[in-house]
VORO-144617 format. One record per residue (C-alpha): x, y negated, z negated; residue number from 1. Coordinates in nm, 3 decimals, padded with zeros to 5 digits. Example, Ala and Ser with C-alpha at 12.3 -4.5 7.8 and 13.67 -1.06 7.14 Angstrom:
2
px  py  pz  num
01.230  00.450  -00.780  1
01.367  00.106  -00.714  2
This chain:
357
px  py  pz  num
10.477  -04.711  -14.197  1
10.498  -04.595  -13.834  2
10.232  -04.673  -13.577  3
10.135  -05.001  -13.419  4
10.018  -05.172  -13.106  5
09.650  -05.201  -13.195  6
09.449  -05.298  -13.500  7
09.320  -04.941  -13.516  8
09.675  -04.825  -13.593  9
09.792  -05.115  -13.806  10
09.498  -05.209  -14.030  11
09.455  -04.863  -14.192  12
09.835  -04.844  -14.239  13
09.827  -05.180  -14.416  14
09.554  -05.057  -14.651  15
09.774  -04.762  -14.749  16
10.083  -04.988  -14.773  17
09.898  -05.217  -15.014  18
09.816  -04.920  -15.239  19
10.180  -04.809  -15.232  20
10.296  -05.162  -15.321  21
10.040  -05.179  -15.602  22
10.199  -04.868  -15.751  23
10.543  -05.026  -15.737  24
10.674  -04.860  -15.419  25
10.830  -05.039  -15.123  26
10.648  -05.000  -14.792  27
10.770  -05.150  -14.465  28
10.661  -05.125  -14.103  29
10.837  -05.022  -13.783  30
10.677  -05.173  -13.473  31
10.712  -05.385  -13.162  32
10.719  -05.759  -13.104  33
10.412  -05.745  -12.878  34
10.192  -05.528  -13.100  35
09.945  -05.674  -13.352  36
10.178  -05.552  -13.629  37
10.413  -05.841  -13.539  38
10.144  -06.080  -13.666  39
09.960  -05.877  -13.930  40
10.239  -05.705  -14.124  41
10.452  -06.014  -14.207  42
10.136  -06.217  -14.280  43
10.043  -05.956  -14.541  44
10.389  -05.977  -14.695  45
10.538  -05.659  -14.547  46
10.879  -05.630  -14.385  47
10.871  -05.538  -14.017  48
11.161  -05.368  -13.839  49
11.141  -05.406  -13.460  50
11.187  -05.135  -13.199  51
11.154  -05.157  -12.821  52
10.941  -04.874  -12.688  53
10.664  -04.827  -12.432  54
10.383  -04.582  -12.365  55
10.409  -04.270  -12.150  56
10.051  -04.204  -12.042  57
09.881  -04.321  -11.720  58
10.194  -04.497  -11.593  59
10.398  -04.485  -11.274  60
10.699  -04.254  -11.257  61
10.957  -04.535  -11.281  62
10.790  -04.689  -11.584  63
10.752  -04.350  -11.746  64
11.121  -04.268  -11.697  65
11.214  -04.606  -11.843  66
10.985  -04.548  -12.141  67
11.126  -04.199  -12.195  68
11.482  -04.330  -12.192  69
11.387  -04.602  -12.439  70
11.221  -04.342  -12.661  71
11.549  -04.147  -12.671  72
11.771  -04.451  -12.736  73
11.536  -04.596  -12.999  74
11.516  -04.258  -13.175  75
11.896  -04.252  -13.206  76
11.879  -04.612  -13.327  77
11.630  -04.506  -13.593  78
11.857  -04.219  -13.699  79
12.133  -04.471  -13.771  80
11.895  -04.701  -13.958  81
11.760  -04.413  -14.168  82
12.111  -04.384  -14.314  83
12.069  -04.741  -14.442  84
11.700  -04.739  -14.530  85
11.696  -04.390  -14.686  86
11.315  -04.363  -14.664  87
11.147  -04.119  -14.903  88
10.867  -04.050  -14.652  89
10.721  -04.172  -14.323  90
10.350  -04.247  -14.289  91
10.232  -04.214  -13.928  92
09.910  -04.345  -13.770  93
10.005  -04.208  -13.425  94
10.052  -04.394  -13.098  95
10.367  -04.431  -12.892  96
10.513  -04.690  -13.135  97
10.536  -04.414  -13.398  98
10.750  -04.193  -13.172  99
11.108  -04.302  -13.263  100
11.069  -04.331  -13.643  101
10.874  -04.005  -13.663  102
11.123  -03.815  -13.446  103
11.408  -03.957  -13.654  104
11.230  -03.850  -13.973  105
11.182  -03.494  -13.847  106
11.547  -03.474  -13.738  107
11.660  -03.610  -14.078  108
11.431  -03.383  -14.276  109
11.229  -03.678  -14.412  110
10.868  -03.570  -14.480  111
10.606  -03.709  -14.242  112
10.245  -03.770  -14.349  113
10.012  -03.838  -14.056  114
09.669  -03.994  -14.066  115
09.453  -03.869  -13.779  116
09.122  -04.059  -13.779  117
08.983  -03.910  -13.456  118
08.802  -03.579  -13.416  119
09.075  -03.465  -13.174  120
09.432  -03.580  -13.253  121
09.618  -03.809  -13.017  122
09.920  -03.693  -12.819  123
10.185  -03.794  -13.076  124
10.010  -03.623  -13.366  125
09.944  -03.311  -13.158  126
10.313  -03.288  -13.059  127
10.436  -03.306  -13.418  128
10.148  -03.118  -13.584  129
10.349  -02.808  -13.678  130
10.616  -03.014  -13.857  131
10.405  -03.258  -14.059  132
10.409  -03.232  -14.437  133
10.044  -03.336  -14.458  134
09.770  -03.442  -14.217  135
09.500  -03.677  -14.345  136
09.188  -03.630  -14.134  137
08.839  -03.778  -14.098  138
08.653  -03.480  -13.948  139
08.646  -03.126  -14.082  140
08.686  -02.987  -13.730  141
09.028  -03.159  -13.696  142
09.173  -02.908  -13.946  143
09.232  -02.655  -13.667  144
09.499  -02.873  -13.503  145
09.733  -02.848  -13.802  146
09.896  -02.555  -13.989  147
09.680  -02.389  -14.255  148
09.678  -02.575  -14.584  149
09.835  -02.894  -14.451  150
09.523  -03.095  -14.364  151
09.312  -03.287  -14.614  152
08.981  -03.463  -14.546  153
09.053  -03.814  -14.673  154
08.879  -04.027  -14.413  155
09.004  -04.356  -14.273  156
09.049  -04.658  -14.502  157
08.746  -04.885  -14.463  158
08.683  -05.223  -14.626  159
08.498  -05.188  -14.956  160
08.225  -05.426  -14.838  161
08.092  -05.156  -14.600  162
08.041  -04.911  -14.887  163
07.855  -05.176  -15.089  164
07.587  -05.242  -14.824  165
07.251  -05.162  -14.987  166
06.980  -04.964  -14.813  167
06.763  -05.205  -14.615  168
06.412  -05.243  -14.764  169
06.126  -05.097  -14.562  170
05.889  -05.338  -14.392  171
06.148  -05.599  -14.302  172
06.208  -05.712  -13.945  173
06.362  -05.439  -13.726  174
06.710  -05.556  -13.629  175
06.944  -05.409  -13.370  176
07.315  -05.493  -13.385  177
07.508  -05.460  -13.058  178
07.886  -05.480  -13.061  179
08.151  -05.373  -12.815  180
08.431  -05.474  -13.051  181
08.599  -05.810  -13.095  182
08.668  -05.843  -12.720  183
08.318  -05.733  -12.626  184
08.211  -05.469  -12.374  185
08.091  -05.557  -12.026  186
07.888  -05.234  -12.010  187
07.713  -05.295  -12.343  188
07.659  -05.662  -12.263  189
07.502  -05.593  -11.922  190
07.278  -05.315  -12.053  191
07.148  -05.541  -12.329  192
07.076  -05.821  -12.082  193
06.896  -05.579  -11.846  194
06.679  -05.462  -12.137  195
06.548  -05.804  -12.240  196
06.259  -05.817  -11.989  197
06.152  -05.468  -12.102  198
06.142  -05.576  -12.467  199
05.949  -05.889  -12.365  200
05.689  -05.680  -12.183  201
05.663  -05.426  -12.467  202
05.613  -05.698  -12.729  203
05.800  -05.502  -12.996  204
05.888  -05.709  -13.307  205
06.262  -05.657  -13.273  206
06.548  -05.895  -13.354  207
06.891  -05.871  -13.191  208
07.235  -05.956  -13.324  209
07.482  -05.928  -13.036  210
07.860  -05.970  -13.047  211
07.950  -06.026  -12.683  212
08.319  -06.112  -12.694  213
08.435  -06.446  -12.555  214
08.441  -06.378  -12.176  215
08.064  -06.323  -12.136  216
07.938  -06.522  -12.432  217
07.828  -06.845  -12.261  218
07.626  -06.679  -11.984  219
07.459  -06.430  -12.220  220
07.376  -06.696  -12.477  221
07.211  -06.909  -12.207  222
07.017  -06.612  -12.062  223
06.900  -06.498  -12.407  224
06.781  -06.848  -12.495  225
06.550  -06.834  -12.190  226
06.367  -06.532  -12.335  227
06.118  -06.541  -12.621  228
06.310  -06.273  -12.807  229
06.434  -06.321  -13.162  230
06.801  -06.299  -13.248  231
07.143  -06.448  -13.205  232
07.423  -06.410  -12.954  233
07.776  -06.456  -13.091  234
08.116  -06.437  -12.923  235
08.259  -06.297  -13.246  236
08.104  -06.201  -13.581  237
08.353  -06.286  -13.858  238
08.153  -06.111  -14.133  239
08.070  -05.772  -13.982  240
07.958  -05.613  -14.315  241
07.690  -05.886  -14.341  242
07.575  -05.806  -13.985  243
07.566  -05.435  -14.072  244
07.352  -05.513  -14.378  245
07.088  -05.679  -14.158  246
07.082  -05.398  -13.901  247
06.837  -05.108  -13.883  248
07.024  -04.964  -13.585  249
07.373  -05.026  -13.447  250
07.469  -04.986  -13.080  251
07.846  -04.968  -13.034  252
08.155  -04.786  -12.909  253
08.291  -04.489  -13.104  254
08.649  -04.566  -13.197  255
08.773  -04.426  -13.527  256
08.727  -04.755  -13.710  257
08.372  -04.803  -13.585  258
08.250  -04.455  -13.678  259
08.417  -04.482  -14.021  260
08.237  -04.811  -14.085  261
07.905  -04.661  -13.975  262
07.954  -04.376  -14.221  263
08.057  -04.606  -14.506  264
07.750  -04.823  -14.449  265
07.516  -04.526  -14.391  266
07.386  -04.678  -14.068  267
07.219  -04.490  -13.780  268
07.372  -04.562  -13.443  269
07.364  -04.516  -13.068  270
07.721  -04.453  -12.956  271
07.852  -04.524  -12.606  272
08.213  -04.394  -12.596  273
08.468  -04.601  -12.407  274
08.542  -04.368  -12.113  275
08.909  -04.464  -12.075  276
09.014  -04.408  -12.438  277
09.330  -04.199  -12.479  278
09.255  -03.825  -12.475  279
08.884  -03.916  -12.451  280
08.887  -03.941  -12.832  281
08.585  -04.173  -12.844  282
08.368  -03.907  -12.681  283
08.487  -03.646  -12.934  284
08.413  -03.886  -13.223  285
08.064  -03.956  -13.092  286
07.994  -03.586  -13.042  287
08.098  -03.520  -13.402  288
07.850  -03.780  -13.532  289
07.579  -03.651  -13.299  290
07.631  -03.295  -13.428  291
07.599  -03.427  -13.783  292
07.263  -03.585  -13.696  293
07.403  -03.933  -13.764  294
07.396  -04.081  -13.413  295
07.262  -04.060  -13.060  296
07.520  -04.032  -12.781  297
07.500  -04.185  -12.435  298
07.775  -04.175  -12.175  299
07.909  -04.508  -12.051  300
07.803  -04.443  -11.691  301
07.446  -04.370  -11.807  302
07.413  -04.672  -12.035  303
07.172  -04.908  -11.860  304
06.909  -05.154  -11.971  305
06.645  -04.881  -11.942  306
06.852  -04.638  -12.152  307
06.905  -04.908  -12.415  308
06.534  -04.992  -12.425  309
06.424  -04.628  -12.450  310
06.672  -04.548  -12.729  311
06.567  -04.847  -12.937  312
06.195  -04.801  -12.873  313
06.214  -04.432  -12.964  314
06.383  -04.497  -13.300  315
06.164  -04.801  -13.372  316
05.862  -04.568  -13.359  317
06.034  -04.280  -13.544  318
06.145  -04.426  -13.876  319
06.175  -04.080  -14.030  320
06.444  -03.987  -13.777  321
06.611  -04.325  -13.821  322
06.632  -04.280  -14.199  323
06.765  -03.925  -14.160  324
07.036  -04.049  -13.924  325
07.143  -04.310  -14.178  326
07.153  -04.053  -14.459  327
07.354  -03.813  -14.244  328
07.599  -04.092  -14.157  329
07.658  -04.165  -14.525  330
07.742  -03.799  -14.587  331
08.045  -03.851  -14.361  332
08.178  -04.143  -14.567  333
08.506  -04.117  -14.759  334
08.545  -04.387  -15.025  335
08.892  -04.433  -15.171  336
09.073  -04.315  -14.856  337
09.361  -04.564  -14.888  338
09.424  -04.477  -15.253  339
09.421  -04.104  -15.182  340
09.651  -04.143  -14.880  341
09.902  -04.344  -15.087  342
09.896  -04.084  -15.362  343
09.962  -03.805  -15.114  344
10.257  -03.995  -14.963  345
10.410  -04.042  -15.309  346
10.347  -03.680  -15.411  347
10.501  -03.547  -15.089  348
10.806  -03.775  -15.128  349
10.863  -03.672  -15.491  350
10.817  -03.303  -15.410  351
11.069  -03.332  -15.127  352
11.321  -03.510  -15.352  353
11.281  -03.251  -15.628  354
11.325  -02.965  -15.380  355
11.650  -03.124  -15.256  356
11.786  -03.141  -15.609  357
């Protein structure tokens, strides 16, 4: 299992690894000591082999040269270790951590299965696209980045609880969930705070659930308490499926995990892509949902209190559009993604072994 650094790389890989283990296969991770894989993989019972490698994008020349040299040396280190490990296949979630094991696999003739959850593949998956045995994608439009016949629309593994969220009954209190991820988003937090006086003046019966992240939580909680608005301000929401279940509308970023959860839950959304995401993939994800009629898109620089208020007010008064957005989101859902991905990895490995013999 190659690909680490962030939860977005590691958590889907772990879902696939669990399916492989359930079928009696051994799955282990290659990652760094500073990535989240160092904590998550061993805690879940998976072996973790360490490499030392750094990113190449948006760095100074000296750091980039150092990272490039480390990429070369670690790739040769992986080649030696492949002789011991003898992996049947490599599963790649992308990211710079995946570079050495994936390059070693390609040089050794070990089949590589990549999972590309974004509408436009990241740099690593674009570089190796012509050599992958199979690409597991989340958007139909991503097919064009891989050789004909090698891409399959599996979606990204999402917790089962998101698929089990029932449709919210009509006539209940209109609830807006705002989340900028576990660390929060200063842009989303400030826009929400700027909108509160507008919602007070409008008198709309709206309730807010807002995950702020820890840095801004205390000040936002105090400011919200001074309003007469209904809702709750939390630094972190441990049960996000339960928050989704209460929401009529979700305002969030558009990383691969977030848009996959929106689809699984069938929830309409307003998406504000993080403008500094690698290869601008959050913008491409949001555009894909907007084209599908599942979401509204607003650029980060345009997301103000007034924009937030207008978007919510418009959908509050247009329940037909809101329901259509939710239904269109659910059409993009892919249940069973982890099971299908594991099956493909096994099939590719067995096919490769049979071809060798």
